[in-house]
VMD Tcl script that draws the C-alpha trace (Angstrom):
set ca {
  {-15.90 4.84 18.60}
  {-18.06 1.71 18.56}
  {-21.20 1.12 20.49}
  {-21.12 -0.85 23.71}
  {-23.38 -3.43 22.16}
  {-20.92 -3.93 19.21}
  {-17.94 -4.27 21.56}
  {-19.80 -6.75 23.78}
  {-20.76 -8.85 20.75}
  {-17.12 -8.85 19.55}
  {-15.86 -9.99 22.94}
  {-18.47 -12.72 23.12}
  {-17.72 -13.90 19.67}
  {-13.89 -13.64 19.47}
  {-12.80 -13.36 23.11}
  {-11.94 -17.08 23.49}
  {-9.97 -16.99 20.24}
  {-7.90 -14.05 21.52}
  {-7.23 -15.74 24.84}
  {-6.08 -18.94 23.12}
  {-3.76 -17.07 20.83}
  {-2.21 -15.11 23.69}
  {-1.72 -18.19 25.85}
  {0.04 -19.94 22.97}
  {2.36 -17.00 22.46}
  {2.88 -15.82 26.03}
  {2.17 -18.79 28.26}
  {1.25 -16.35 31.02}
  {-2.25 -15.56 32.29}
  {-1.50 -12.04 33.45}
  {0.06 -11.00 30.16}
  {-2.85 -12.69 28.26}
  {-5.34 -10.55 30.27}
  {-3.41 -7.43 29.39}
  {-3.34 -8.22 25.68}
  {-7.03 -9.16 25.77}
  {-7.93 -5.72 27.15}
  {-5.53 -4.01 24.68}
  {-7.03 -5.86 21.65}
  {-10.68 -4.97 22.51}
  {-9.75 -1.42 23.52}
  {-8.16 -0.98 20.02}
  {-11.30 -2.44 18.53}
  {-13.51 -0.09 20.51}
  {-11.48 2.98 19.52}
  {-11.17 1.93 15.87}
  {-13.24 3.64 13.19}
  {-12.38 0.92 10.75}
  {-15.33 -0.37 8.66}
  {-15.22 -4.12 8.16}
  {-16.47 -5.84 4.93}
  {-17.95 -8.65 6.99}
  {-17.56 -10.86 10.07}
  {-14.56 -12.74 8.59}
  {-12.73 -9.45 7.95}
  {-13.52 -8.32 11.51}
  {-12.27 -11.64 12.88}
  {-9.06 -11.48 10.85}
  {-8.40 -7.91 12.06}
  {-8.91 -8.85 15.71}
  {-6.64 -11.94 15.34}
  {-3.93 -9.92 13.69}
  {-4.05 -7.22 16.38}
  {-3.83 -9.92 19.09}
  {-0.79 -11.63 17.36}
  {1.01 -8.36 16.89}
  {0.37 -7.31 20.52}
  {1.79 -10.66 21.71}
  {4.86 -10.32 19.49}
  {5.44 -6.73 20.78}
  {5.17 -7.96 24.35}
  {7.58 -10.84 23.75}
  {10.25 -8.57 22.37}
  {9.89 -5.89 25.03}
  {13.03 -5.24 27.08}
  {11.61 -6.55 30.34}
  {10.63 -9.88 28.91}
  {13.72 -10.49 26.78}
  {16.46 -10.01 29.27}
  {16.58 -11.01 32.90}
  {17.71 -8.21 35.10}
  {21.01 -8.97 36.83}
  {19.67 -7.94 40.23}
  {16.83 -10.43 39.89}
  {19.27 -13.27 39.26}
  {21.57 -12.12 42.06}
  {18.81 -11.97 44.60}
  {16.78 -14.99 43.48}
  {15.91 -17.53 46.22}
  {18.26 -20.06 44.78}
  {21.19 -17.70 45.05}
  {20.53 -16.49 48.64}
  {22.93 -19.04 50.14}
  {25.76 -17.47 48.15}
  {25.02 -14.20 49.71}
  {25.21 -15.46 53.27}
  {28.88 -16.41 52.96}
}
mol new
graphics top color blue
foreach p $ca { graphics top sphere $p radius 0.5 }
foreach p [lrange $ca 0 end-1] q [lrange $ca 1 end] { graphics top cylinder $p $q radius 0.2 }
display resetview
């Protein structure tokens, strides 16, 4: 497990990059915040030794991209639920008939 100082330094240095990547992929602030937390939690729990700052940056970016891709292909994001479509505000007039 990494030190709190190391985690804080990584967030300060690469946090904006992770947020930009997530917003491009997900276009959703709430999901971006979830992935941000997930990326830096994985970083905190990782025992991986990095060869340098560029290696660390590449690892964090790759984790962020993979987490975004995983979220995009999750069941709840890929297919709208039929009940959500049926009871959406635009379809409420159909239900009143």
